[in-house]
N, CA and C atoms as an extended XYZ file, in Angstrom:
468
Properties=species:S:1:pos:R:3:atomname:S:1:resname:S:1:resid:I:1 pbc="F F F"
N        55.237       -3.298       12.435 N   UNK     1
C        54.335       -4.479       13.009 CA  UNK     1
C        53.068       -3.645       13.052 C   UNK     1
N        52.515       -2.282       13.529 N   UNK     2
C        51.841       -2.059       14.291 CA  UNK     2
C        51.339       -1.451       13.225 C   UNK     2
N        51.805       -0.340       12.463 N   UNK     3
C        51.002       -0.411       11.222 CA  UNK     3
C        50.712       -1.435       10.365 C   UNK     3
N        51.407       -2.342       10.068 N   UNK     4
C        50.575       -3.846        9.475 CA  UNK     4
C        49.472       -4.166        9.825 C   UNK     4
N        49.284       -4.280       11.442 N   UNK     5
C        47.996       -4.455       11.953 CA  UNK     5
C        47.111       -3.481       11.977 C   UNK     5
N        47.260       -2.522       12.168 N   UNK     6
C        46.135       -1.112       11.995 CA  UNK     6
C        45.743       -1.194       10.250 C   UNK     6
N        47.277       -1.152        9.750 N   UNK     7
C        46.253       -1.296        7.956 CA  UNK     7
C        45.475       -2.877        7.461 C   UNK     7
N        45.711       -3.920        8.510 N   UNK     8
C        44.994       -4.926        8.315 CA  UNK     8
C        43.482       -5.040        8.947 C   UNK     8
N        43.585       -4.102       10.352 N   UNK     9
C        42.039       -3.654       10.716 CA  UNK     9
C        41.323       -3.401        9.953 C   UNK     9
N        42.029       -2.048        9.154 N   UNK    10
C        41.147       -0.870        8.017 CA  UNK    10
C        40.807       -1.514        7.193 C   UNK    10
N        41.326       -2.615        6.543 N   UNK    11
C        40.865       -3.163        5.533 CA  UNK    11
C        39.742       -4.151        5.546 C   UNK    11
N        39.975       -4.584        6.769 N   UNK    12
C        38.804       -5.535        7.181 CA  UNK    12
C        37.744       -4.866        7.582 C   UNK    12
N        37.603       -4.036        8.332 N   UNK    13
C        36.600       -2.954        8.470 CA  UNK    13
C        35.667       -2.833        6.682 C   UNK    13
N        36.609       -2.436        6.312 N   UNK    14
C        36.251       -1.750        5.166 CA  UNK    14
C        35.446       -2.849        4.390 C   UNK    14
N        36.439       -4.054        3.949 N   UNK    15
C        35.524       -4.983        3.044 CA  UNK    15
C        33.927       -5.570        4.180 C   UNK    15
N        34.354       -5.612        5.402 N   UNK    16
C        33.195       -6.240        6.192 CA  UNK    16
C        31.713       -4.660        5.705 C   UNK    16
N        31.897       -3.452        6.042 N   UNK    17
C        30.816       -2.454        5.729 CA  UNK    17
C        30.569       -2.596        4.471 C   UNK    17
N        31.590       -3.169        3.161 N   UNK    18
C        30.776       -2.888        1.920 CA  UNK    18
C        30.059       -3.918        1.478 C   UNK    18
N        30.141       -5.097        2.263 N   UNK    19
C        29.167       -6.282        1.985 CA  UNK    19
C        28.185       -5.836        2.621 C   UNK    19
N        28.084       -5.376        3.752 N   UNK    20
C        27.014       -5.058        4.034 CA  UNK    20
C        25.737       -4.473        3.271 C   UNK    20
N        26.453       -3.210        2.696 N   UNK    21
C        25.891       -2.275        1.786 CA  UNK    21
C        24.917       -3.220        0.628 C   UNK    21
N        25.387       -4.237        0.536 N   UNK    22
C        24.809       -4.947       -0.709 CA  UNK    22
C        24.220       -5.617       -0.270 C   UNK    22
N        23.729       -5.743        0.718 N   UNK    23
C        22.420       -6.697        1.735 CA  UNK    23
C        21.120       -5.598        1.703 C   UNK    23
N        21.384       -4.404        1.920 N   UNK    24
C        20.225       -3.646        1.613 CA  UNK    24
C        19.427       -3.582        0.685 C   UNK    24
N        18.093       -3.406        0.570 N   UNK    25
C        17.120       -3.098       -0.200 CA  UNK    25
C        16.914       -2.205       -1.403 C   UNK    25
N        17.169       -2.329       -2.834 N   UNK    26
C        17.818       -1.288       -3.346 CA  UNK    26
C        16.191       -0.246       -3.482 C   UNK    26
N        16.168        0.952       -3.648 N   UNK    27
C        15.510        1.826       -2.925 CA  UNK    27
C        14.876        2.141       -4.669 C   UNK    27
N        13.282        2.655       -4.605 N   UNK    28
C        12.698        2.711       -5.936 CA  UNK    28
C        13.176        4.194       -6.513 C   UNK    28
N        13.950        4.474       -7.022 N   UNK    29
C        14.021        5.684       -7.554 CA  UNK    29
C        13.014        6.432       -8.171 C   UNK    29
N        12.075        6.055       -8.890 N   UNK    30
C        10.867        6.211       -9.811 CA  UNK    30
C        10.247        7.364       -8.758 C   UNK    30
N         9.996        8.983       -9.809 N   UNK    31
C         8.991        9.841       -9.226 CA  UNK    31
C         7.855        9.000       -9.027 C   UNK    31
N         7.166        9.985       -7.931 N   UNK    32
C         5.904        9.060       -7.505 CA  UNK    32
C         4.713        9.658       -9.005 C   UNK    32
N         5.020       10.346       -9.866 N   UNK    33
C         4.137       10.683      -11.005 CA  UNK    33
C         4.416        9.221      -12.116 C   UNK    33
N         5.396        8.697      -11.999 N   UNK    34
C         5.583        7.358      -13.023 CA  UNK    34
C         5.449        6.449      -12.191 C   UNK    34
N         5.350        6.017      -10.494 N   UNK    35
C         4.539        5.123      -10.063 CA  UNK    35
C         2.980        5.018       -9.878 C   UNK    35
N         2.607        6.526       -9.651 N   UNK    36
C         1.071        6.618      -10.018 CA  UNK    36
C         0.357        6.008      -11.558 C   UNK    36
N         1.243        6.635      -12.391 N   UNK    37
C         0.470        6.771      -13.690 CA  UNK    37
C         0.996        5.437      -14.314 C   UNK    37
N         1.894        4.737      -13.928 N   UNK    38
C         2.016        3.555      -14.488 CA  UNK    38
C         1.778        2.260      -13.668 C   UNK    38
N         0.925        2.707      -12.759 N   UNK    39
C        -0.363        1.416      -11.617 CA  UNK    39
C         0.710        0.553      -11.307 C   UNK    39
N         1.694        0.910      -10.956 N   UNK    40
C         2.796        0.231      -10.120 CA  UNK    40
C         3.472        0.594       -8.432 C   UNK    40
N         2.708        0.455       -7.675 N   UNK    41
C         3.275        0.817       -6.483 CA  UNK    41
C         2.547       -0.038       -5.355 C   UNK    41
N         3.087        0.650       -4.321 N   UNK    42
C         2.047        0.287       -2.915 CA  UNK    42
C         1.881        1.381       -1.808 C   UNK    42
N         0.534        1.566       -1.517 N   UNK    43
C         0.759        2.176       -0.259 CA  UNK    43
C         0.173        1.292        1.073 C   UNK    43
N         1.501        2.002        1.481 N   UNK    44
C         2.015        0.916        3.537 CA  UNK    44
C         0.451        1.944        4.167 C   UNK    44
N        -0.436        0.753        4.713 N   UNK    45
C        -1.700        1.647        5.066 CA  UNK    45
C        -1.656        1.921        6.831 C   UNK    45
N        -1.188        3.178        7.154 N   UNK    46
C        -1.137        3.024        8.800 CA  UNK    46
C        -2.642        3.208        9.863 C   UNK    46
N        -3.770        3.612        9.030 N   UNK    47
C        -4.405        3.562       10.413 CA  UNK    47
C        -6.336        3.663        9.184 C   UNK    47
N        -7.075        3.254        9.859 N   UNK    48
C        -8.261        3.256        8.879 CA  UNK    48
C        -9.387        4.265       10.309 C   UNK    48
N       -10.246        4.726        9.036 N   UNK    49
C       -11.728        4.788        9.748 CA  UNK    49
C       -12.540        3.869        9.283 C   UNK    49
N       -13.205        3.095       10.088 N   UNK    50
C       -14.664        3.013        9.774 CA  UNK    50
C       -15.730        3.822        9.596 C   UNK    50
N       -16.613        3.839        8.853 N   UNK    51
C       -18.002        5.020        9.306 CA  UNK    51
C       -18.297        4.497       10.337 C   UNK    51
N       -18.627        5.740       11.234 N   UNK    52
C       -19.551        5.745       12.801 CA  UNK    52
C       -18.398        5.042       13.741 C   UNK    52
N       -17.332        4.917       13.479 N   UNK    53
C       -16.191        4.559       14.593 CA  UNK    53
C       -15.278        5.295       14.709 C   UNK    53
N       -14.415        5.305       16.027 N   UNK    54
C       -13.468        5.851       15.806 CA  UNK    54
C       -11.779        5.073       14.983 C   UNK    54
N       -11.037        5.896       14.872 N   UNK    55
C        -9.476        5.424       14.071 CA  UNK    55
C        -8.985        4.307       14.269 C   UNK    55
N        -8.752        3.559       14.112 N   UNK    56
C        -7.851        2.191       14.441 CA  UNK    56
C        -6.435        2.144       13.566 C   UNK    56
N        -5.393        2.215       14.226 N   UNK    57
C        -4.420        2.368       14.074 CA  UNK    57
C        -3.827        0.958       13.848 C   UNK    57
N        -2.991        0.512       12.733 N   UNK    58
C        -2.396       -1.004       12.120 CA  UNK    58
C        -1.168       -0.709       12.067 C   UNK    58
N        -0.838       -2.318       11.852 N   UNK    59
C         0.784       -2.591       12.170 CA  UNK    59
C         1.175       -2.682       10.455 C   UNK    59
N         2.196       -2.829       10.431 N   UNK    60
C         3.094       -2.623        9.272 CA  UNK    60
C         2.968       -3.526        8.223 C   UNK    60
N         1.778       -4.777        8.439 N   UNK    61
C         1.686       -5.423        6.944 CA  UNK    61
C         0.396       -5.131        6.724 C   UNK    61
N        -0.482       -3.699        6.701 N   UNK    62
C        -0.840       -3.665        6.414 CA  UNK    62
C        -0.937       -2.639        4.476 C   UNK    62
N        -1.509       -3.108        3.589 N   UNK    63
C        -0.963       -2.468        2.287 CA  UNK    63
C        -2.082       -2.734        1.431 C   UNK    63
N        -2.011       -1.971        0.243 N   UNK    64
C        -2.703       -1.784       -0.951 CA  UNK    64
C        -1.775       -2.004       -1.768 C   UNK    64
N        -1.583       -2.925       -2.689 N   UNK    65
C        -0.680       -2.867       -3.778 CA  UNK    65
C        -1.704       -3.000       -4.993 C   UNK    65
N        -0.940       -1.956       -6.109 N   UNK    66
C        -0.899       -2.128       -7.125 CA  UNK    66
C        -0.226       -2.675       -8.361 C   UNK    66
N        -0.257       -3.698       -9.331 N   UNK    67
C         0.836       -3.677      -10.180 CA  UNK    67
C        -0.049       -3.638      -11.833 C   UNK    67
N         0.246       -3.316      -12.654 N   UNK    68
C        -0.423       -2.998      -13.922 CA  UNK    68
C        -1.759       -2.887      -13.937 C   UNK    68
N        -2.862       -3.665      -13.802 N   UNK    69
C        -4.008       -3.599      -14.306 CA  UNK    69
C        -4.857       -4.467      -12.721 C   UNK    69
N        -4.001       -5.355      -12.229 N   UNK    70
C        -4.799       -5.536      -10.749 CA  UNK    70
C        -3.718       -5.241       -9.407 C   UNK    70
N        -5.108       -5.405       -8.765 N   UNK    71
C        -5.162       -4.558       -6.785 CA  UNK    71
C        -4.483       -6.086       -6.188 C   UNK    71
N        -3.954       -5.958       -5.314 N   UNK    72
C        -3.416       -6.673       -3.927 CA  UNK    72
C        -3.825       -5.870       -3.081 C   UNK    72
N        -4.631       -6.274       -2.019 N   UNK    73
C        -4.603       -5.833       -0.755 CA  UNK    73
C        -5.092       -6.983        0.064 C   UNK    73
N        -4.858       -6.345        1.151 N   UNK    74
C        -4.939       -7.189        2.721 CA  UNK    74
C        -5.294       -6.160        3.984 C   UNK    74
N        -6.956       -5.669        3.291 N   UNK    75
C        -7.270       -4.866        4.523 CA  UNK    75
C        -8.148       -5.162        5.774 C   UNK    75
N        -8.384       -4.721        6.585 N   UNK    76
C        -8.955       -4.854        7.726 CA  UNK    76
C       -10.188       -4.469        7.531 C   UNK    76
N       -11.537       -4.741        8.395 N   UNK    77
C       -12.598       -4.550        7.950 CA  UNK    77
C       -13.319       -4.252        9.695 C   UNK    77
N       -13.529       -3.167       10.056 N   UNK    78
C       -14.384       -3.207       11.300 CA  UNK    78
C       -15.880       -2.330       11.195 C   UNK    78
N       -16.266       -3.036       10.005 N   UNK    79
C       -17.965       -1.775        9.950 CA  UNK    79
C       -18.571       -2.757       10.137 C   UNK    79
N       -19.908       -2.516        9.591 N   UNK    80
C       -21.269       -3.552        9.412 CA  UNK    80
C       -21.538       -4.614        8.244 C   UNK    80
N       -21.227       -5.616        8.258 N   UNK    81
C       -21.462       -6.301        6.942 CA  UNK    81
C       -22.987       -6.491        6.948 C   UNK    81
N       -23.719       -6.335        5.517 N   UNK    82
C       -24.915       -6.777        5.769 CA  UNK    82
C       -25.290       -8.746        4.760 C   UNK    82
N       -24.264       -8.848        4.535 N   UNK    83
C       -24.196      -10.653        4.127 CA  UNK    83
C       -22.661      -10.919        5.003 C   UNK    83
N       -22.985      -11.835        5.974 N   UNK    84
C       -21.523      -12.623        6.145 CA  UNK    84
C       -20.929      -13.410        5.388 C   UNK    84
N       -19.183      -13.127        5.648 N   UNK    85
C       -18.186      -13.953        4.620 CA  UNK    85
C       -18.743      -15.475        4.816 C   UNK    85
N       -18.470      -16.002        3.752 N   UNK    86
C       -18.629      -17.344        3.226 CA  UNK    86
C       -17.547      -18.017        4.593 C   UNK    86
N       -15.883      -17.612        4.435 N   UNK    87
C       -15.502      -18.470        5.372 CA  UNK    87
C       -15.403      -17.224        6.643 C   UNK    87
N       -15.625      -17.574        8.128 N   UNK    88
C       -15.734      -17.035        8.854 CA  UNK    88
C       -14.262      -16.186        9.653 C   UNK    88
N       -13.275      -16.707        9.264 N   UNK    89
C       -11.892      -15.893        9.303 CA  UNK    89
C       -11.771      -14.974        8.109 C   UNK    89
N       -12.729      -14.984        7.131 N   UNK    90
C       -12.297      -14.097        6.604 CA  UNK    90
C       -13.123      -13.020        6.389 C   UNK    90
N       -12.632      -11.721        7.454 N   UNK    91
C       -13.712      -10.554        7.709 CA  UNK    91
C       -13.164       -9.704        7.077 C   UNK    91
N       -11.828      -10.161        6.782 N   UNK    92
C       -11.108       -8.356        6.079 CA  UNK    92
C       -11.662       -8.280        4.595 C   UNK    92
N       -10.571       -7.443        4.104 N   UNK    93
C       -11.009       -7.018        2.772 CA  UNK    93
C        -9.731       -7.242        2.242 C   UNK    93
N        -9.520       -8.767        1.514 N   UNK    94
C        -8.486       -9.613        1.331 CA  UNK    94
C        -8.476      -10.059       -0.369 C   UNK    94
N        -7.729       -9.202       -1.199 N   UNK    95
C        -8.090       -9.069       -2.867 CA  UNK    95
C        -6.891       -9.307       -3.282 C   UNK    95
N        -6.511       -9.835       -4.455 N   UNK    96
C        -5.593      -10.278       -5.430 CA  UNK    96
C        -6.725      -10.565       -6.937 C   UNK    96
N        -7.076       -9.145       -7.602 N   UNK    97
C        -7.864       -9.436       -8.718 CA  UNK    97
C        -7.791       -8.196       -9.601 C   UNK    97
N        -7.954       -8.305      -10.813 N   UNK    98
C        -7.848       -7.233      -11.813 CA  UNK    98
C        -9.169       -6.001      -11.587 C   UNK    98
N        -8.409       -5.044      -11.593 N   UNK    99
C        -9.120       -3.530      -11.600 CA  UNK    99
C       -10.171       -3.425      -12.858 C   UNK    99
N       -10.951       -3.296      -12.565 N   UNK   100
C       -12.134       -2.952      -13.692 CA  UNK   100
C       -12.673       -0.873      -13.800 C   UNK   100
N       -13.229       -1.094      -14.975 N   UNK   101
C       -13.502        0.338      -15.265 CA  UNK   101
C       -12.426        1.556      -14.432 C   UNK   101
N       -11.272        1.608      -14.732 N   UNK   102
C       -10.124        1.973      -13.918 CA  UNK   102
C       -10.152        3.416      -14.423 C   UNK   102
N       -10.350        4.727      -13.916 N   UNK   103
C       -10.145        6.151      -13.854 CA  UNK   103
C        -9.204        6.576      -13.354 C   UNK   103
N        -8.146        7.779      -13.933 N   UNK   104
C        -7.320        8.440      -13.126 CA  UNK   104
C        -7.342        9.940      -13.592 C   UNK   104
N        -7.336       10.681      -12.747 N   UNK   105
C        -7.263       12.220      -12.909 CA  UNK   105
C        -6.205       12.311      -12.115 C   UNK   105
N        -5.535       13.673      -12.641 N   UNK   106
C        -4.334       13.915      -12.099 CA  UNK   106
C        -4.500       15.903      -12.129 C   UNK   106
N        -4.672       16.239      -10.862 N   UNK   107
C        -4.682       17.719      -10.513 CA  UNK   107
C        -3.311       17.901      -10.437 C   UNK   107
N        -2.625       18.893      -10.848 N   UNK   108
C        -0.936       19.158      -10.531 CA  UNK   108
C        -1.485       19.724       -9.149 C   UNK   108
N        -2.078       20.139       -8.698 N   UNK   109
C        -2.122       21.323       -7.489 CA  UNK   109
C        -2.484       20.030       -6.326 C   UNK   109
N        -3.134       19.149       -6.269 N   UNK   110
C        -3.841       18.511       -5.236 CA  UNK   110
C        -3.072       16.763       -5.658 C   UNK   110
N        -2.391       16.554       -6.822 N   UNK   111
C        -2.062       15.164       -7.061 CA  UNK   111
C        -3.183       14.315       -7.622 C   UNK   111
N        -3.493       13.137       -7.722 N   UNK   112
C        -4.119       11.836       -8.668 CA  UNK   112
C        -5.503       11.477       -7.318 C   UNK   112
N        -6.540       11.223       -8.210 N   UNK   113
C        -7.328       10.563       -7.727 CA  UNK   113
C        -7.720        9.469       -8.859 C   UNK   113
N        -7.911        7.943       -8.365 N   UNK   114
C        -7.895        6.898       -9.017 CA  UNK   114
C        -9.400        6.308       -8.460 C   UNK   114
N       -10.174        5.872       -9.500 N   UNK   115
C       -11.447        5.014       -9.218 CA  UNK   115
C       -11.231        3.796      -10.089 C   UNK   115
N       -11.845        2.783       -9.397 N   UNK   116
C       -12.125        1.887      -10.227 CA  UNK   116
C       -12.676        0.873       -9.230 C   UNK   116
N       -13.304       -0.571       -9.849 N   UNK   117
C       -14.121       -1.442       -9.389 CA  UNK   117
C       -13.372       -2.813       -9.097 C   UNK   117
N       -13.776       -3.762       -8.276 N   UNK   118
C       -12.841       -5.030       -7.965 CA  UNK   118
C       -14.459       -5.681       -7.559 C   UNK   118
N       -14.632       -7.041       -8.267 N   UNK   119
C       -15.288       -8.046       -7.968 CA  UNK   119
C       -14.883       -9.196       -7.406 C   UNK   119
N       -14.881      -10.035       -6.240 N   UNK   120
C       -14.915      -10.801       -5.985 CA  UNK   120
C       -15.666      -11.979       -5.596 C   UNK   120
N       -15.478      -12.584       -5.194 N   UNK   121
C       -16.872      -14.336       -5.493 CA  UNK   121
C       -17.950      -13.679       -4.710 C   UNK   121
N       -17.699      -13.017       -3.640 N   UNK   122
C       -18.892      -12.076       -2.862 CA  UNK   122
C       -19.254      -11.260       -2.650 C   UNK   122
N       -18.452      -10.067       -3.084 N   UNK   123
C       -18.478       -8.634       -2.764 CA  UNK   123
C       -17.986       -8.138       -4.030 C   UNK   123
N       -18.810       -6.766       -4.287 N   UNK   124
C       -18.174       -5.753       -5.109 CA  UNK   124
C       -17.995       -4.668       -4.753 C   UNK   124
N       -16.567       -4.193       -4.907 N   UNK   125
C       -16.263       -3.165       -4.365 CA  UNK   125
C       -16.006       -2.092       -5.004 C   UNK   125
N       -15.947       -0.930       -4.703 N   UNK   126
C       -15.428        0.717       -5.162 CA  UNK   126
C       -14.453        1.237       -4.733 C   UNK   126
N       -13.684        1.200       -5.417 N   UNK   127
C       -11.983        1.905       -4.488 CA  UNK   127
C       -11.877        3.384       -5.262 C   UNK   127
N       -11.741        4.227       -4.310 N   UNK   128
C       -11.116        5.263       -4.822 CA  UNK   128
C       -10.083        5.890       -3.869 C   UNK   128
N        -8.794        6.131       -4.500 N   UNK   129
C        -7.971        6.452       -4.159 CA  UNK   129
C        -7.266        7.616       -4.498 C   UNK   129
N        -7.073        8.571       -3.217 N   UNK   130
C        -6.812        9.815       -3.665 CA  UNK   130
C        -5.043       10.242       -2.997 C   UNK   130
N        -4.089       10.549       -3.664 N   UNK   131
C        -2.723       10.766       -3.697 CA  UNK   131
C        -2.754       11.880       -3.539 C   UNK   131
N        -1.944       12.789       -2.820 N   UNK   132
C        -1.072       13.926       -3.003 CA  UNK   132
C         0.017       14.257       -3.608 C   UNK   132
N         0.776       14.898       -3.693 N   UNK   133
C         1.604       15.298       -4.597 CA  UNK   133
C         3.295       14.815       -3.667 C   UNK   133
N         2.712       14.531       -2.315 N   UNK   134
C         3.825       14.604       -1.254 CA  UNK   134
C         3.616       12.672       -1.162 C   UNK   134
N         2.731       11.862       -1.449 N   UNK   135
C         2.803       10.664       -1.448 CA  UNK   135
C         1.663       10.246       -0.288 C   UNK   135
N         1.154       10.988        0.388 N   UNK   136
C         0.098       10.822        1.382 CA  UNK   136
C        -0.919       10.509        0.346 C   UNK   136
N        -1.749        9.137        0.769 N   UNK   137
C        -3.066        8.316        0.244 CA  UNK   137
C        -3.905        8.344        1.396 C   UNK   137
N        -5.084        8.277        0.518 N   UNK   138
C        -6.307        8.309        1.400 CA  UNK   138
C        -7.367        7.267        0.353 C   UNK   138
N        -8.027        5.704        1.237 N   UNK   139
C        -8.177        4.751        0.246 CA  UNK   139
C        -9.550        4.768        0.884 C   UNK   139
N       -10.500        5.066       -0.215 N   UNK   140
C       -12.030        4.773        0.282 CA  UNK   140
C       -12.440        3.679       -0.204 C   UNK   140
N       -13.346        2.580        0.083 N   UNK   141
C       -13.371        1.597       -0.224 CA  UNK   141
C       -15.060        1.280        0.271 C   UNK   141
N       -16.068        1.184       -0.919 N   UNK   142
C       -17.434        1.076       -0.812 CA  UNK   142
C       -17.928       -0.068       -1.081 C   UNK   142
N       -19.030       -0.944       -0.566 N   UNK   143
C       -19.522       -2.241       -1.441 CA  UNK   143
C       -21.181       -1.964       -0.903 C   UNK   143
N       -21.701       -2.865       -1.482 N   UNK   144
C       -23.395       -2.716       -1.330 CA  UNK   144
C       -23.638       -3.545       -0.313 C   UNK   144
N       -22.636       -4.091        0.184 N   UNK   145
C       -23.008       -5.220        1.084 CA  UNK   145
C       -22.571       -5.052        2.608 C   UNK   145
N       -21.543       -3.995        2.638 N   UNK   146
C       -20.374       -3.649        3.561 CA  UNK   146
C       -20.353       -2.114        3.795 C   UNK   146
N       -20.626       -1.723        4.973 N   UNK   147
C       -20.264       -0.318        5.369 CA  UNK   147
C       -18.905        0.553        4.937 C   UNK   147
N       -19.194        1.526        4.517 N   UNK   148
C       -17.982        2.159        3.679 CA  UNK   148
C       -16.431        1.940        4.861 C   UNK   148
N       -15.645        1.577        4.317 N   UNK   149
C       -14.537        2.222        5.273 CA  UNK   149
C       -13.138        3.045        4.572 C   UNK   149
N       -12.314        3.838        5.307 N   UNK   150
C       -11.466        4.407        4.659 CA  UNK   150
C        -9.827        4.243        5.773 C   UNK   150
N        -9.145        4.179        4.686 N   UNK   151
C        -7.756        3.727        5.061 CA  UNK   151
C        -6.702        4.978        4.692 C   UNK   151
N        -5.654        5.320        5.497 N   UNK   152
C        -4.757        6.663        5.435 CA  UNK   152
C        -3.442        6.075        5.226 C   UNK   152
N        -2.723        6.454        4.151 N   UNK   153
C        -1.416        5.512        4.445 CA  UNK   153
C        -0.359        6.461        3.682 C   UNK   153
N         0.597        5.758        2.900 N   UNK   154
C         1.624        6.720        2.286 CA  UNK   154
C         2.235        6.098        1.109 C   UNK   154
N         2.696        5.965       -0.149 N   UNK   155
C         3.071        5.617       -1.526 CA  UNK   155
C         4.472        5.290       -0.867 C   UNK   155
N         4.541        4.045       -1.295 N   UNK   156
C         6.110        3.476       -0.817 CA  UNK   156
C         6.773        3.811       -2.624 C   UNK   156
């Protein structure tokens, strides 16, 4: 009787633990090179550095995502703007647009350099994304209407 009880408890634990395995996110097993060259990856931004200001550490929801020929970004902006945004609540760099004039250069020792332009209704941005071989990324964003910003993160 005691062995039946132990066996029933063991089977229950085994079933419950196997169910929880399926709830976990499926990891992206593609290599860093495959992600970068397919232009399909996300950079989780940890902190930023506005020009002439101190580093700002950011929360978990700040990211730059590239998918095919488009960029999706929600980046805070702490610099100086030459023109005010049309919507006073939209002071960040929030983009869901296609990339233009996309260039990628690979250096086997240092990683990849990506350069592209993005035009919104109010601003024209130039992005330079440097990704090293370990997946660390630096995102430089420049605009003629805003001071430059630098963001630091890691490819997910």
